[in-house]
C-alpha positions in Angstrom: 173.5 146.5 9.3 174.0 143.7 6.7 171.0 141.9 8.3 168.8 145.0 7.9 169.9 145.4 4.3 168.8 141.9 3.5 165.5 142.4 5.4 164.9 145.7 3.5 165.4 144.1 0.1 163.0 141.2 0.9 160.3 143.6 2.4 160.5 145.7 -0.8 159.9 142.6 -2.9 157.0 141.7 -0.6 155.3 145.1 -0.8 155.6 145.1 -4.6 154.0 141.6 -4.7 151.1 142.7 -2.5 150.7 145.8 -4.6 150.3 143.7 -7.8 147.6 141.5 -6.2 145.8 144.5 -4.7 145.7 146.5 -7.9 144.4 143.4 -9.7 141.5 143.1 -7.3 140.3 146.7 -7.1 137.9 146.3 -10.0 136.7 142.8 -9.0 134.1 141.8 -6.5 135.2 141.8 -2.8 133.3 141.8 0.5 132.9 145.0 2.5 132.0 145.2 6.2 131.6 148.1 8.7 133.8 148.2 11.8 132.9 151.1 14.1 130.5 152.9 11.7 129.4 153.2 8.1 132.4 155.4 7.5 134.9 152.9 8.9 135.2 150.0 6.4 137.1 146.8 6.0 137.3 144.5 3.0 138.4 141.0 2.4 141.4 142.6 0.6 142.5 144.4 3.8 142.3 141.1 5.7 144.0 139.0 3.0 146.8 141.6 2.7 147.4 141.7 6.4 147.6 137.9 6.8 150.0 137.7 3.8 152.3 140.6 5.0 152.4 139.3 8.6 153.2 135.8 7.6 156.0 136.8 5.3 157.5 139.3 7.8 157.7 136.5 10.4 159.7 134.5 7.7 161.9 137.4 6.8 162.6 138.6 10.3 162.2 135.7 12.8 161.5 136.8 16.3 160.0 140.1 15.3 156.6 141.3 16.6 153.9 142.9 14.5 151.3 145.6 15.2 148.7 145.5 12.5 145.3 147.1 11.8 142.9 144.1 11.3 143.9 142.1 14.4 146.2 139.4 12.9 149.3 140.7 14.6 150.8 140.3 18.1 150.0 141.9 21.4 152.7 144.5 21.6 153.1 146.7 24.8 156.7 147.9 24.4 159.1 148.6 21.6 162.0 146.3 22.4 163.6 144.3 19.6 162.2 144.4 16.0 158.6 145.8 15.9 156.8 146.0 12.6 153.7 148.2 12.1 151.5 147.2 9.2 148.6 149.0 7.4 147.5 146.4 4.8 145.3 148.8 2.9 145.3 152.5 3.8 142.4 154.5 2.4 139.9 151.7 2.4 137.0 154.1 1.8 138.8 155.3 -1.4 139.5 151.7 -2.4 135.8 150.9 -2.1 134.1 154.1 -3.3 136.7 155.4 -5.9 138.8 152.4 -6.7 141.9 154.6 -6.5 144.0 156.7 -4.1 145.0 154.1 -1.6 148.3 152.7 -0.2 150.0 149.9 1.7 152.3 150.9 4.6 154.9 149.1 6.7 157.3 150.4 9.3 160.1 148.9 11.2 161.3 150.1 14.6 164.4 148.6 16.3 164.5 149.0 20.1 162.1 151.9 19.7 164.2 153.7 17.1 162.9 154.4 13.6 164.6 152.1 11.1 162.8 151.6 7.8 159.5 152.8 6.4 157.6 151.8 3.3 154.6 153.5 1.6 153.3 152.0 -1.6 151.2 154.3 -3.7 149.3 151.4 -5.4 147.7 153.4 -8.2 150.8 155.4 -9.2 153.1 152.3 -8.8 155.5 154.2 -6.6 157.2 152.8 -3.4 158.6 155.4 -1.0 161.0 153.7 1.3 164.0 154.4 3.6 165.0 155.7 7.0 167.5 157.7 9.0 170.4 155.4 8.3 169.8 155.0 4.6 168.0 158.1 3.3 164.7 158.0 1.5 164.0 156.8 -2.1 161.2 156.5 -4.6 161.2 153.3 -6.5 159.2 152.6 -9.7 159.3 150.0 -12.4 161.8 152.2 -14.2 164.2 152.5 -11.4 164.9 154.4 -8.2 165.8 157.9 -7.2 166.7 159.5 -3.9 164.2 161.8 -2.2 165.8 164.9 -0.7 164.5 167.0 2.1 161.8 169.4 0.8 162.1 173.1 0.8 161.4 174.4 4.3 158.3 176.5 3.4 156.2 178.4 5.9 152.5 177.9 6.3 151.6 180.9 4.1 153.5 179.4 1.2 152.2 175.8 1.7 149.3 173.6 0.7 148.1 171.7 3.7 146.0 168.6 4.1 143.7 168.3 7.2 141.4 165.5 8.3 137.9 166.4 7.1 136.2 165.6 10.5 138.7 167.7 12.4 138.0 170.7 10.2 134.2 170.1 10.4 134.3 169.8 14.2 136.4 172.9 14.5 139.2 171.1 16.4 142.5 172.8 17.4 141.8 176.0 15.6 142.4 174.2 12.3 140.1 176.5 10.4 142.6 179.3 10.9 145.4 177.0 9.9 143.6 176.3 6.6 142.8 180.0 6.0 146.4 181.0 6.5 147.8 178.3 4.2 148.0 178.8 0.5 145.3 176.1 0.0 143.6 173.2 1.7 143.5 169.6 0.4 141.8 166.4 1.6 142.7 163.0 0.0 141.4 160.4 2.4 144.6 158.4 2.6 147.2 159.0 5.3 149.8 157.3 3.2 149.4 159.4 0.1 149.1 162.6 2.2 152.3 161.8 4.0 154.2 161.0 0.8 153.1 164.4 -0.5 154.7 166.0 2.5 157.8 163.9 2.1 158.1 165.0 -1.6 157.3 168.6 -0.9 153.9 168.7 -2.6 152.3 169.5 0.7 153.8 171.6 3.5 151.8 169.9 6.2 149.4 167.1 7.0 147.2 167.0 10.1 145.0 164.1 11.2 144.0 161.7 13.9 146.3 158.7 13.2 146.5 155.2 14.6 149.9 153.5 14.9 149.6 151.8 11.5 148.6 155.1 9.8 151.6 156.9 11.2 154.6 154.5 11.5 156.0 154.4 8.0 155.7 158.2 7.5 157.2 158.9 10.9 160.3 156.9 10.0 160.9 158.7 6.7 160.0 162.1 8.1 162.9 161.6 10.6 165.2 160.9 7.7 164.2 164.1 5.8 164.4 166.5 8.8 160.6 167.0 8.9 158.6 167.7 12.1 156.5 164.8 13.3 154.7 165.6 16.6 151.3 165.5 18.2 149.2 168.6 17.5 150.2 170.1 20.8 153.9 169.9 19.8 154.8 167.0 22.1 156.3 163.7 20.9 153.9 161.1 19.5 153.9 157.7 21.0 154.4 154.9 18.3 151.9 152.6 19.9 149.2 155.2 20.6 146.6 156.9 18.5 147.3 160.7 18.3 146.3 163.9 16.6 149.5 164.2 14.5 151.2 167.0 12.6 153.8 166.2 9.9 155.2 169.2 8.2 158.2 171.3 7.2 159.8 172.8 10.2 158.7 176.3 9.4 155.1 175.4 8.6 155.1 173.4 11.8 156.1 176.4 13.8 153.3 178.5 12.3 150.7 175.8 12.8 151.7 175.1 16.4 151.4 178.8 17.2 147.8 178.8 15.8 146.6 175.6 17.5 148.0 176.6 20.9 
């Protein structure tokens, strides 16, 4: 436990340092490339952040393995030992097109169990961090406060965020989910949408998430007694991409009845 406390402190320092560098570059010139399509972007900032984070994690936690978005991590096929999952710049489209509403995310699993998650809201200068053994906290330059489990609202009394392409394609009866919710929101950053569920500003978030999109939120959801499952209600594999639901327990029950 002492070792994990030391690691946690150093990782928080790291993510604040990456935040300062990233925020300083958002209005500067950087290179943008397409990955799988013109809607799937990567920048030199994504790549720089990932190299920096991965290098430092190897120093902080020797012997760990890293799963990360831009290909600078390890080949990880199982969850034994310390496995870090890194999203160096979540919401790259927002970063490029809006210059706001983006995040940095890191998650640690120990022998497959959720340990510590970190989501940095870069623009708001807020770090959400914690896990099942420590609780969840919101850290700012002014200090830190605990984040308590949000009110267990049902779907009718909740705002929900749903991936735009899933709504447009009519996947999983999600149009009915949106219609039965109090309102629909779309932000374009998994990290920020997940923190809104953690903080009770959203009752549910539904999207197709890759491991680095989901890991940090999954860990903190476990600490706050929130539902985190695949859209069919089955457990989500940490190393796989899944259509994921993170929600209050009551909203999750309502949503799963509709999608099934």
